[in-house]
BADOGU-327608 format. One record per atom (N, C-alpha, C): atom name; residue in three letters; x, y, z; residue number from 1. Coordinates in steps of 0.001 Angstrom, whole numbers, plus 500000, padded with zeros to 6 digits. Atoms other than C-alpha are relative to their C-alpha. Layout:
BEGIN
{'CA', 'Ala', {X, Y, Z}, NUM}
...
This chain:
BEGIN
{'N', 'Unk', {499918, 498607, 499604}, 1}
{'CA', 'Unk', {829145, 521121, 124951}, 1}
{'C', 'Unk', {498637, 500446, 500502}, 1}
{'N', 'Unk', {501211, 499519, 499387}, 2}
{'CA', 'Unk', {826537, 522849, 127072}, 2}
{'C', 'Unk', {499372, 501087, 499145}, 2}
{'N', 'Unk', {500679, 498918, 500700}, 3}
{'CA', 'Unk', {823936, 525139, 125564}, 3}
{'C', 'Unk', {500261, 501308, 500724}, 3}
{'N', 'Unk', {499736, 498682, 499418}, 4}
{'CA', 'Unk', {824339, 528866, 126162}, 4}
{'C', 'Unk', {498926, 500421, 500974}, 4}
{'N', 'Unk', {500952, 499484, 499027}, 5}
{'CA', 'Unk', {822536, 530902, 128789}, 5}
{'C', 'Unk', {498660, 500263, 499342}, 5}
{'N', 'Unk', {501226, 499690, 500704}, 6}
{'CA', 'Unk', {819989, 531953, 126186}, 6}
{'C', 'Unk', {499329, 498789, 499385}, 6}
{'N', 'Unk', {500601, 501206, 500522}, 7}
{'CA', 'Unk', {819199, 528324, 125294}, 7}
{'C', 'Unk', {500485, 499655, 498598}, 7}
{'N', 'Unk', {499471, 500228, 501340}, 8}
{'CA', 'Unk', {821291, 528319, 122115}, 8}
{'C', 'Unk', {500664, 498634, 499939}, 8}
{'N', 'Unk', {499373, 501306, 500190}, 9}
{'CA', 'Unk', {822311, 524895, 120817}, 9}
{'C', 'Unk', {501452, 500152, 499590}, 9}
{'N', 'Unk', {498560, 499980, 500241}, 10}
{'CA', 'Unk', {825964, 523989, 120260}, 10}
{'C', 'Unk', {500368, 500364, 498569}, 10}
{'N', 'Unk', {499618, 499754, 501381}, 11}
{'CA', 'Unk', {825886, 524276, 116453}, 11}
{'C', 'Unk', {499134, 501068, 499332}, 11}
{'N', 'Unk', {500841, 498956, 500568}, 12}
{'CA', 'Unk', {823489, 527229, 115955}, 12}
{'C', 'Unk', {500802, 501267, 499767}, 12}
{'N', 'Unk', {499304, 498750, 500317}, 13}
{'CA', 'Unk', {824741, 530384, 114239}, 13}
{'C', 'Unk', {499248, 501217, 500514}, 13}
{'N', 'Unk', {500813, 498864, 499591}, 14}
{'CA', 'Unk', {821962, 532547, 115644}, 14}
{'C', 'Unk', {499863, 500079, 501517}, 14}
{'N', 'Unk', {500015, 499963, 498542}, 15}
{'CA', 'Unk', {822902, 532433, 119323}, 15}
{'C', 'Unk', {499833, 501427, 500502}, 15}
{'N', 'Unk', {500084, 498678, 499390}, 16}
{'CA', 'Unk', {822005, 535352, 121587}, 16}
{'C', 'Unk', {501390, 500478, 500406}, 16}
{'N', 'Unk', {498698, 499430, 499680}, 17}
{'CA', 'Unk', {824896, 537704, 122251}, 17}
{'C', 'Unk', {499899, 500959, 501174}, 17}
{'N', 'Unk', {499903, 498917, 499037}, 18}
{'CA', 'Unk', {826060, 540110, 124909}, 18}
{'C', 'Unk', {501041, 500974, 499479}, 18}
{'N', 'Unk', {499179, 498915, 500522}, 19}
{'CA', 'Unk', {827967, 543360, 124449}, 19}
{'C', 'Unk', {501092, 500385, 500972}, 19}
{'N', 'Unk', {498885, 499398, 499279}, 20}
{'CA', 'Unk', {831396, 544538, 125594}, 20}
{'C', 'Unk', {500250, 501333, 499310}, 20}
{'N', 'Unk', {499845, 498687, 500608}, 21}
{'CA', 'Unk', {831619, 548277, 125008}, 21}
{'C', 'Unk', {500994, 500846, 500784}, 21}
{'N', 'Unk', {499033, 499090, 499396}, 22}
{'CA', 'Unk', {834638, 550474, 125692}, 22}
{'C', 'Unk', {499825, 501364, 499331}, 22}
{'N', 'Unk', {500051, 498696, 500664}, 23}
{'CA', 'Unk', {835268, 554100, 124706}, 23}
{'C', 'Unk', {500376, 499890, 498529}, 23}
{'N', 'Unk', {499478, 500133, 501360}, 24}
{'CA', 'Unk', {836945, 552824, 121513}, 24}
{'C', 'Unk', {499326, 498916, 499166}, 24}
{'N', 'Unk', {500474, 501173, 500737}, 25}
{'CA', 'Unk', {835240, 549545, 120574}, 25}
{'C', 'Unk', {498671, 499492, 500544}, 25}
{'N', 'Unk', {501162, 500787, 499593}, 26}
{'CA', 'Unk', {832044, 547512, 120668}, 26}
{'C', 'Unk', {500219, 498594, 499456}, 26}
{'N', 'Unk', {499803, 501391, 500393}, 27}
{'CA', 'Unk', {832361, 543698, 120603}, 27}
{'C', 'Unk', {498786, 499206, 500473}, 27}
{'N', 'Unk', {501102, 500893, 499663}, 28}
{'CA', 'Unk', {829557, 541145, 120535}, 28}
{'C', 'Unk', {500543, 498574, 500088}, 28}
{'N', 'Unk', {499620, 501396, 499812}, 29}
{'CA', 'Unk', {830184, 537633, 121909}, 29}
{'C', 'Unk', {498740, 499192, 500280}, 29}
{'N', 'Unk', {501106, 500869, 499610}, 30}
{'CA', 'Unk', {827850, 534664, 122202}, 30}
{'C', 'Unk', {499951, 499943, 501518}, 30}
{'N', 'Unk', {500141, 500049, 498547}, 31}
{'CA', 'Unk', {826458, 534425, 125710}, 31}
{'C', 'Unk', {500813, 498847, 500560}, 31}
{'N', 'Unk', {499185, 501059, 499382}, 32}
{'CA', 'Unk', {828611, 532367, 128111}, 32}
{'C', 'Unk', {499208, 498710, 500163}, 32}
{'N', 'Unk', {500625, 501292, 499777}, 33}
{'CA', 'Unk', {827930, 528688, 128583}, 33}
{'C', 'Unk', {499362, 499968, 501381}, 33}
{'N', 'Unk', {500656, 500173, 498706}, 34}
{'CA', 'Unk', {825557, 527724, 131384}, 34}
{'C', 'Unk', {500977, 499440, 501018}, 34}
{'N', 'Unk', {499144, 500502, 498935}, 35}
{'CA', 'Unk', {827409, 527224, 134634}, 35}
{'C', 'Unk', {501448, 500430, 499889}, 35}
{'N', 'Unk', {498603, 499607, 500171}, 36}
{'CA', 'Unk', {830595, 528870, 133341}, 36}
{'C', 'Unk', {500326, 501324, 500666}, 36}
{'N', 'Unk', {499769, 498704, 499368}, 37}
{'CA', 'Unk', {830139, 532221, 135086}, 37}
{'C', 'Unk', {500499, 499762, 501415}, 37}
{'N', 'Unk', {499390, 500205, 498697}, 38}
{'CA', 'Unk', {832435, 532302, 138101}, 38}
{'C', 'Unk', {500314, 501356, 500611}, 38}
{'N', 'Unk', {499755, 498735, 499311}, 39}
{'CA', 'Unk', {832288, 535281, 140444}, 39}
{'C', 'Unk', {500215, 499756, 501476}, 39}
{'N', 'Unk', {499734, 500132, 498574}, 40}
{'CA', 'Unk', {833723, 535586, 143910}, 40}
{'C', 'Unk', {500486, 501346, 500509}, 40}
{'N', 'Unk', {499558, 498745, 499397}, 41}
{'CA', 'Unk', {834534, 538390, 146292}, 41}
{'C', 'Unk', {501139, 499694, 500957}, 41}
{'N', 'Unk', {498859, 500156, 499099}, 42}
{'CA', 'Unk', {837895, 538665, 148021}, 42}
{'C', 'Unk', {499969, 501136, 501016}, 42}
{'N', 'Unk', {500099, 499050, 498916}, 43}
{'CA', 'Unk', {837699, 540381, 151388}, 43}
{'C', 'Unk', {501293, 499974, 500819}, 43}
{'N', 'Unk', {498770, 499927, 499211}, 44}
{'CA', 'Unk', {840713, 541574, 153399}, 44}
{'C', 'Unk', {499659, 500189, 501473}, 44}
{'N', 'Unk', {500202, 499931, 498552}, 45}
{'CA', 'Unk', {840630, 540891, 157147}, 45}
{'C', 'Unk', {501370, 499865, 500665}, 45}
{'N', 'Unk', {498738, 500051, 499255}, 46}
{'CA', 'Unk', {843608, 541656, 159418}, 46}
{'C', 'Unk', {499708, 499638, 501453}, 46}
{'N', 'Unk', {500140, 500419, 498605}, 47}
{'CA', 'Unk', {843952, 539923, 162797}, 47}
{'C', 'Unk', {501307, 500336, 500714}, 47}
{'N', 'Unk', {498834, 499615, 499208}, 48}
{'CA', 'Unk', {846294, 541331, 165432}, 48}
{'C', 'Unk', {499956, 499285, 501345}, 48}
{'N', 'Unk', {499858, 500644, 498695}, 49}
{'CA', 'Unk', {847469, 539252, 168402}, 49}
{'C', 'Unk', {500938, 500845, 500851}, 49}
{'N', 'Unk', {499203, 499166, 499119}, 50}
{'CA', 'Unk', {848726, 541290, 171330}, 50}
{'C', 'Unk', {500672, 499139, 501073}, 50}
{'N', 'Unk', {499218, 500713, 498988}, 51}
{'CA', 'Unk', {851195, 540284, 174097}, 51}
{'C', 'Unk', {499142, 499509, 501156}, 51}
{'N', 'Unk', {500823, 500382, 498851}, 52}
{'CA', 'Unk', {848442, 540100, 176708}, 52}
{'C', 'Unk', {498879, 499021, 499615}, 52}
{'N', 'Unk', {500959, 500974, 500533}, 53}
{'CA', 'Unk', {846555, 537409, 174701}, 53}
{'C', 'Unk', {498683, 500624, 499531}, 53}
{'N', 'Unk', {501154, 499327, 500578}, 54}
{'CA', 'Unk', {844075, 539996, 173500}, 54}
{'C', 'Unk', {500209, 500047, 498487}, 54}
{'N', 'Unk', {499854, 499870, 501449}, 55}
{'CA', 'Unk', {843378, 540343, 169797}, 55}
{'C', 'Unk', {498981, 500993, 499455}, 55}
{'N', 'Unk', {500898, 499070, 500677}, 56}
{'CA', 'Unk', {841744, 542755, 167394}, 56}
{'C', 'Unk', {499863, 499554, 498540}, 56}
{'N', 'Unk', {500276, 500350, 501393}, 57}
{'CA', 'Unk', {840148, 542156, 163996}, 57}
{'C', 'Unk', {499550, 501254, 499267}, 57}
{'N', 'Unk', {500376, 498850, 500828}, 58}
{'CA', 'Unk', {839966, 544801, 161314}, 58}
{'C', 'Unk', {499591, 499485, 498629}, 58}
{'N', 'Unk', {500490, 500370, 501324}, 59}
{'CA', 'Unk', {837834, 544214, 158249}, 59}
{'C', 'Unk', {500268, 501178, 499076}, 59}
{'N', 'Unk', {499617, 498921, 500920}, 60}
{'CA', 'Unk', {839421, 546292, 155483}, 60}
{'C', 'Unk', {499057, 500092, 498804}, 60}
{'N', 'Unk', {501003, 499943, 501054}, 61}
{'CA', 'Unk', {836556, 545509, 153104}, 61}
{'C', 'Unk', {500367, 499176, 498780}, 61}
{'N', 'Unk', {499827, 500762, 501233}, 62}
{'CA', 'Unk', {836301, 544105, 149638}, 62}
{'C', 'Unk', {501267, 500433, 499289}, 62}
{'N', 'Unk', {498744, 499732, 500698}, 63}
{'CA', 'Unk', {839676, 543836, 147931}, 63}
{'C', 'Unk', {499803, 499906, 498489}, 63}
{'N', 'Unk', {500248, 500180, 501426}, 64}
{'CA', 'Unk', {838625, 542475, 144540}, 64}
{'C', 'Unk', {498671, 499303, 499792}, 64}
{'N', 'Unk', {501230, 500670, 500395}, 65}
{'CA', 'Unk', {835476, 541341, 142757}, 65}
{'C', 'Unk', {500192, 499448, 498593}, 65}
{'N', 'Unk', {499749, 500558, 501328}, 66}
{'CA', 'Unk', {836662, 539125, 139886}, 66}
{'C', 'Unk', {498783, 499265, 499454}, 66}
{'N', 'Unk', {501051, 500735, 500685}, 67}
{'CA', 'Unk', {834323, 537582, 137336}, 67}
{'C', 'Unk', {500633, 499318, 498792}, 67}
{'N', 'Unk', {499475, 500740, 501143}, 68}
{'CA', 'Unk', {835223, 534872, 134809}, 68}
{'C', 'Unk', {498835, 499466, 499185}, 68}
{'N', 'Unk', {501003, 500487, 500937}, 69}
{'CA', 'Unk', {833089, 534122, 131750}, 69}
{'C', 'Unk', {500682, 499076, 499004}, 69}
{'N', 'Unk', {499463, 500936, 500992}, 70}
{'CA', 'Unk', {833633, 531169, 129381}, 70}
{'C', 'Unk', {498928, 499738, 498956}, 70}
{'N', 'Unk', {500968, 500247, 501056}, 71}
{'CA', 'Unk', {832011, 530625, 126013}, 71}
{'C', 'Unk', {500650, 499470, 498741}, 71}
{'N', 'Unk', {499566, 500542, 501283}, 72}
{'CA', 'Unk', {832287, 529480, 122418}, 72}
{'C', 'Unk', {499507, 500913, 498890}, 72}
{'N', 'Unk', {500361, 499261, 501206}, 73}
{'CA', 'Unk', {832304, 531408, 119154}, 73}
{'C', 'Unk', {500098, 499034, 498828}, 73}
{'N', 'Unk', {500043, 500916, 501131}, 74}
{'CA', 'Unk', {831312, 529456, 116042}, 74}
{'C', 'Unk', {500474, 500688, 498729}, 74}
{'N', 'Unk', {499594, 499486, 501307}, 75}
{'CA', 'Unk', {832803, 529909, 112578}, 75}
{'C', 'Unk', {498807, 499820, 499070}, 75}
{'N', 'Unk', {501185, 499991, 500848}, 76}
{'CA', 'Unk', {829454, 530668, 110916}, 76}
{'C', 'Unk', {499311, 501347, 500172}, 76}
{'N', 'Unk', {500700, 498735, 499898}, 77}
{'CA', 'Unk', {827056, 533551, 110402}, 77}
{'C', 'Unk', {500935, 501164, 499749}, 77}
{'N', 'Unk', {499119, 498830, 500119}, 78}
{'CA', 'Unk', {828960, 536814, 110989}, 78}
{'C', 'Unk', {501473, 499628, 500135}, 78}
{'N', 'Unk', {498611, 500434, 499785}, 79}
{'CA', 'Unk', {832122, 534799, 111766}, 79}
{'C', 'Unk', {500476, 499029, 498919}, 79}
{'N', 'Unk', {499666, 500949, 501062}, 80}
{'CA', 'Unk', {832328, 532937, 108423}, 80}
{'C', 'Unk', {501495, 499999, 499746}, 80}
{'N', 'Unk', {498574, 500149, 500249}, 81}
{'CA', 'Unk', {835781, 531603, 107722}, 81}
{'C', 'Unk', {500261, 498925, 498975}, 81}
{'N', 'Unk', {499559, 501027, 500934}, 82}
{'CA', 'Unk', {837697, 529121, 105635}, 82}
{'C', 'Unk', {500229, 498715, 500780}, 82}
{'N', 'Unk', {499906, 501250, 499254}, 83}
{'CA', 'Unk', {837297, 525520, 106798}, 83}
{'C', 'Unk', {500413, 498853, 499090}, 83}
{'N', 'Unk', {499558, 501206, 500691}, 84}
{'CA', 'Unk', {838873, 522232, 105772}, 84}
{'C', 'Unk', {499563, 498781, 500797}, 84}
{'N', 'Unk', {500453, 501101, 499150}, 85}
{'CA', 'Unk', {836687, 519609, 107462}, 85}
{'C', 'Unk', {500415, 498624, 499502}, 85}
{'N', 'Unk', {499668, 501330, 500506}, 86}
{'CA', 'Unk', {837657, 516731, 105165}, 86}
{'C', 'Unk', {501481, 499683, 500143}, 86}
{'N', 'Unk', {498551, 500246, 499937}, 87}
{'CA', 'Unk', {841455, 517108, 105038}, 87}
{'C', 'Unk', {500482, 499937, 501451}, 87}
{'N', 'Unk', {499673, 499937, 498581}, 88}
{'CA', 'Unk', {841961, 518153, 108653}, 88}
{'C', 'Unk', {499029, 500987, 500631}, 88}
{'N', 'Unk', {501068, 499183, 499408}, 89}
{'CA', 'Unk', {839400, 519655, 111057}, 89}
{'C', 'Unk', {500527, 501322, 500571}, 89}
{'N', 'Unk', {499528, 498700, 499536}, 90}
{'CA', 'Unk', {840562, 523251, 111214}, 90}
{'C', 'Unk', {499300, 501093, 499210}, 90}
{'N', 'Unk', {500665, 498865, 500629}, 91}
{'CA', 'Unk', {838944, 526591, 110456}, 91}
{'C', 'Unk', {500785, 501268, 500277}, 91}
{'N', 'Unk', {499374, 498695, 499844}, 92}
{'CA', 'Unk', {840277, 530069, 109944}, 92}
{'C', 'Unk', {498909, 501047, 499825}, 92}
{'N', 'Unk', {501042, 498986, 500068}, 93}
{'CA', 'Unk', {838021, 533037, 110626}, 93}
{'C', 'Unk', {500614, 501369, 500236}, 93}
{'N', 'Unk', {499482, 498637, 499869}, 94}
{'CA', 'Unk', {839242, 536567, 109938}, 94}
{'C', 'Unk', {499122, 500836, 500932}, 94}
{'N', 'Unk', {500833, 499219, 499075}, 95}
{'CA', 'Unk', {836179, 538120, 111663}, 95}
{'C', 'Unk', {500235, 499646, 501469}, 95}
{'N', 'Unk', {499729, 500386, 498611}, 96}
{'CA', 'Unk', {836855, 536085, 114830}, 96}
{'C', 'Unk', {501369, 500481, 500445}, 96}
{'N', 'Unk', {498663, 499518, 499649}, 97}
{'CA', 'Unk', {840563, 536974, 114739}, 97}
{'C', 'Unk', {499956, 501484, 500323}, 97}
{'N', 'Unk', {500132, 498560, 499742}, 98}
{'CA', 'Unk', {839649, 540667, 114530}, 98}
{'C', 'Unk', {499277, 500238, 501321}, 98}
{'N', 'Unk', {500768, 499863, 498750}, 99}
{'CA', 'Unk', {837098, 540276, 117350}, 99}
{'C', 'Unk', {500895, 499718, 501207}, 99}
{'N', 'Unk', {499130, 500361, 498882}, 100}
{'CA', 'Unk', {839631, 538538, 119614}, 100}
{'C', 'Unk', {501159, 500988, 500146}, 100}
{'N', 'Unk', {498946, 498974, 499935}, 101}
{'CA', 'Unk', {842394, 541056, 118719}, 101}
{'C', 'Unk', {499470, 501292, 500619}, 101}
{'N', 'Unk', {500614, 498801, 499422}, 102}
{'CA', 'Unk', {839994, 543880, 119613}, 102}
{'C', 'Unk', {499887, 499863, 501513}, 102}
{'N', 'Unk', {500091, 500223, 498546}, 103}
{'CA', 'Unk', {839369, 542359, 123052}, 103}
{'C', 'Unk', {501386, 500096, 500629}, 103}
{'N', 'Unk', {498616, 499875, 499513}, 104}
{'CA', 'Unk', {843159, 542021, 123499}, 104}
{'C', 'Unk', {500418, 501470, 500077}, 104}
{'N', 'Unk', {499662, 498568, 500006}, 105}
{'CA', 'Unk', {843559, 545719, 122566}, 105}
{'C', 'Unk', {499347, 500734, 501161}, 105}
{'N', 'Unk', {500702, 499389, 498861}, 106}
{'CA', 'Unk', {840933, 546744, 125122}, 106}
{'C', 'Unk', {500705, 499634, 501299}, 106}
{'N', 'Unk', {499318, 500466, 498787}, 107}
{'CA', 'Unk', {842695, 544642, 127777}, 107}
{'C', 'Unk', {501347, 500695, 500161}, 107}
{'N', 'Unk', {498665, 499409, 499923}, 108}
{'CA', 'Unk', {846164, 545984, 126940}, 108}
{'C', 'Unk', {499962, 501501, 500272}, 108}
{'N', 'Unk', {500155, 498563, 499749}, 109}
{'CA', 'Unk', {844897, 549590, 127052}, 109}
{'C', 'Unk', {499375, 500272, 501365}, 109}
{'N', 'Unk', {500635, 499878, 498676}, 110}
{'CA', 'Unk', {843273, 548922, 130477}, 110}
{'C', 'Unk', {498739, 500850, 499938}, 110}
{'N', 'Unk', {501245, 499251, 500152}, 111}
{'CA', 'Unk', {840050, 550417, 129140}, 111}
{'C', 'Unk', {498899, 499361, 500832}, 111}
{'N', 'Unk', {501185, 500510, 499330}, 112}
{'CA', 'Unk', {836902, 550083, 131186}, 112}
{'C', 'Unk', {499008, 499579, 498931}, 112}
{'N', 'Unk', {501030, 500451, 500928}, 113}
{'CA', 'Unk', {834193, 548090, 129427}, 113}
{'C', 'Unk', {498671, 499905, 500740}, 113}
{'N', 'Unk', {501342, 500181, 499475}, 114}
{'CA', 'Unk', {830471, 548098, 129971}, 114}
{'C', 'Unk', {499444, 498721, 499399}, 114}
{'N', 'Unk', {500594, 501249, 500452}, 115}
{'CA', 'Unk', {828950, 544641, 129768}, 115}
{'C', 'Unk', {498493, 500128, 500143}, 115}
{'N', 'Unk', {501460, 499982, 499969}, 116}
{'CA', 'Unk', {825276, 544468, 128855}, 116}
{'C', 'Unk', {499472, 498778, 499264}, 116}
{'N', 'Unk', {500632, 501141, 500638}, 117}
{'CA', 'Unk', {822940, 541693, 127880}, 117}
{'C', 'Unk', {500117, 498709, 500779}, 117}
{'N', 'Unk', {499863, 501211, 499186}, 118}
{'CA', 'Unk', {823776, 539230, 130677}, 118}
{'C', 'Unk', {499134, 500035, 501256}, 118}
{'N', 'Unk', {500882, 499911, 498846}, 119}
{'CA', 'Unk', {821245, 540390, 133254}, 119}
{'C', 'Unk', {500531, 500911, 501085}, 119}
{'N', 'Unk', {499672, 499043, 498947}, 120}
{'CA', 'Unk', {821214, 542658, 136281}, 120}
{'C', 'Unk', {501118, 499547, 500924}, 120}
{'N', 'Unk', {498979, 500497, 499084}, 121}
{'CA', 'Unk', {823508, 540400, 138324}, 121}
{'C', 'Unk', {501408, 500140, 499430}, 121}
{'N', 'Unk', {498678, 499959, 500622}, 122}
{'CA', 'Unk', {826369, 540616, 135804}, 122}
{'C', 'Unk', {500264, 501312, 499280}, 122}
{'N', 'Unk', {499793, 498747, 500739}, 123}
{'CA', 'Unk', {825828, 543765, 133706}, 123}
{'C', 'Unk', {500646, 501042, 500904}, 123}
{'N', 'Unk', {499287, 498992, 499224}, 124}
{'CA', 'Unk', {828223, 546466, 134875}, 124}
{'C', 'Unk', {501231, 500470, 499255}, 124}
{'N', 'Unk', {498755, 499478, 500563}, 125}
{'CA', 'Unk', {831526, 548203, 134264}, 125}
{'C', 'Unk', {501154, 499188, 500584}, 125}
{'N', 'Unk', {498897, 500876, 499627}, 126}
{'CA', 'Unk', {834675, 546053, 134337}, 126}
{'C', 'Unk', {501281, 500441, 499295}, 126}
{'N', 'Unk', {498720, 499933, 500700}, 127}
{'CA', 'Unk', {838344, 546005, 133385}, 127}
{'C', 'Unk', {500393, 498555, 499720}, 127}
{'N', 'Unk', {499600, 501358, 500367}, 128}
{'CA', 'Unk', {839619, 542941, 131514}, 128}
{'C', 'Unk', {501360, 499708, 500623}, 128}
{'N', 'Unk', {498718, 500374, 499398}, 129}
{'CA', 'Unk', {842340, 541248, 133574}, 129}
{'C', 'Unk', {500699, 498901, 499213}, 129}
{'N', 'Unk', {499388, 501030, 500831}, 130}
{'CA', 'Unk', {842875, 538300, 131221}, 130}
{'C', 'Unk', {498999, 499559, 498944}, 130}
{'N', 'Unk', {500833, 500517, 501075}, 131}
{'CA', 'Unk', {841559, 537039, 127894}, 131}
{'C', 'Unk', {500791, 498933, 499261}, 131}
{'N', 'Unk', {499337, 501067, 500745}, 132}
{'CA', 'Unk', {842429, 533732, 126263}, 132}
{'C', 'Unk', {498972, 499332, 499104}, 132}
{'N', 'Unk', {500868, 500682, 500944}, 133}
{'CA', 'Unk', {841029, 531774, 123354}, 133}
{'C', 'Unk', {500805, 498996, 499202}, 133}
{'N', 'Unk', {499326, 500988, 500828}, 134}
{'CA', 'Unk', {841815, 528873, 121073}, 134}
{'C', 'Unk', {499001, 499157, 499245}, 134}
{'N', 'Unk', {500900, 500848, 500789}, 135}
{'CA', 'Unk', {840381, 526444, 118523}, 135}
{'C', 'Unk', {499546, 498782, 500802}, 135}
{'N', 'Unk', {500519, 501213, 499377}, 136}
{'CA', 'Unk', {838191, 523589, 119669}, 136}
{'C', 'Unk', {500298, 498842, 499064}, 136}
{'N', 'Unk', {499583, 501149, 500785}, 137}
{'CA', 'Unk', {839480, 520254, 118468}, 137}
{'C', 'Unk', {498813, 499363, 499270}, 137}
{'N', 'Unk', {500999, 500706, 500780}, 138}
{'CA', 'Unk', {837478, 518709, 115660}, 138}
{'C', 'Unk', {498714, 500755, 499738}, 138}
{'N', 'Unk', {501225, 499244, 500245}, 139}
{'CA', 'Unk', {834954, 521534, 115330}, 139}
{'C', 'Unk', {500331, 501323, 499320}, 139}
{'N', 'Unk', {499853, 498690, 500625}, 140}
{'CA', 'Unk', {834400, 524827, 113600}, 140}
{'C', 'Unk', {499657, 501082, 501020}, 140}
{'N', 'Unk', {500290, 499082, 498910}, 141}
{'CA', 'Unk', {834469, 526795, 116830}, 141}
{'C', 'Unk', {501273, 500329, 500776}, 141}
{'N', 'Unk', {498904, 499549, 499140}, 142}
{'CA', 'Unk', {836771, 528675, 119201}, 142}
{'C', 'Unk', {499459, 500230, 501403}, 142}
{'N', 'Unk', {500361, 499742, 498614}, 143}
{'CA', 'Unk', {836586, 528664, 123010}, 143}
{'C', 'Unk', {500622, 501331, 500413}, 143}
{'N', 'Unk', {499408, 498788, 499436}, 144}
{'CA', 'Unk', {837207, 531869, 124975}, 144}
{'C', 'Unk', {499736, 500043, 501498}, 144}
{'N', 'Unk', {500133, 499767, 498558}, 145}
{'CA', 'Unk', {837742, 532771, 128616}, 145}
{'C', 'Unk', {500332, 501462, 500257}, 145}
{'N', 'Unk', {499863, 498572, 499734}, 146}
{'CA', 'Unk', {837304, 536347, 129787}, 146}
{'C', 'Unk', {499979, 500218, 501506}, 146}
{'N', 'Unk', {499913, 499711, 498564}, 147}
{'CA', 'Unk', {838494, 537327, 133285}, 147}
{'C', 'Unk', {499879, 501504, 500182}, 147}
{'N', 'Unk', {500327, 498585, 499818}, 148}
{'CA', 'Unk', {837129, 540636, 134503}, 148}
{'C', 'Unk', {500163, 500417, 501456}, 148}
{'N', 'Unk', {499950, 499424, 498666}, 149}
{'CA', 'Unk', {837612, 542904, 137481}, 149}
{'C', 'Unk', {498893, 501046, 500096}, 149}
{'N', 'Unk', {501145, 499103, 499838}, 150}
{'CA', 'Unk', {834450, 544672, 138677}, 150}
{'C', 'Unk', {500469, 501408, 500385}, 150}
{'N', 'Unk', {499692, 498612, 499683}, 151}
{'CA', 'Unk', {834640, 548488, 138731}, 151}
{'C', 'Unk', {498805, 500673, 500681}, 151}
{'N', 'Unk', {501197, 499380, 499445}, 152}
{'CA', 'Unk', {831065, 549699, 139313}, 152}
{'C', 'Unk', {498772, 499502, 499235}, 152}
{'N', 'Unk', {501247, 500384, 500672}, 153}
{'CA', 'Unk', {827421, 549107, 138410}, 153}
{'C', 'Unk', {499713, 500986, 498855}, 153}
{'N', 'Unk', {500355, 499159, 501162}, 154}
{'CA', 'Unk', {825865, 550535, 135262}, 154}
{'C', 'Unk', {499073, 501098, 500442}, 154}
């Protein structure tokens, strides 16, 4: 597994975090993995072909500005849970379940969130378009993927 943006090792409980803040909630997640931030801009361009072989192009502008972040939350520190490493490699973390349920609630309510702590290029106001997570095989950690739609700068 890659170290985080802040240089955090894979098994450290004291990784740097970033903040997702809505009107109702504040959630802290470990910074995304290096190279996992995926942002692209979708632009709408219409091309019209006329009968006289002339054409016109209309640039309608930016349609969407999606951003996808991927990271890992460890079952340690503030996310302490119940683990069974000897019998079968699985962990249960109530704090992580609450954290992930809170992000789901923000997404389902279509609340705008302010992201801070990831730098000027990413910090801004977004709406969550998709959030998924799951346990990582053989470890005491959970992966997460957060898909965001850009709304405006901070």
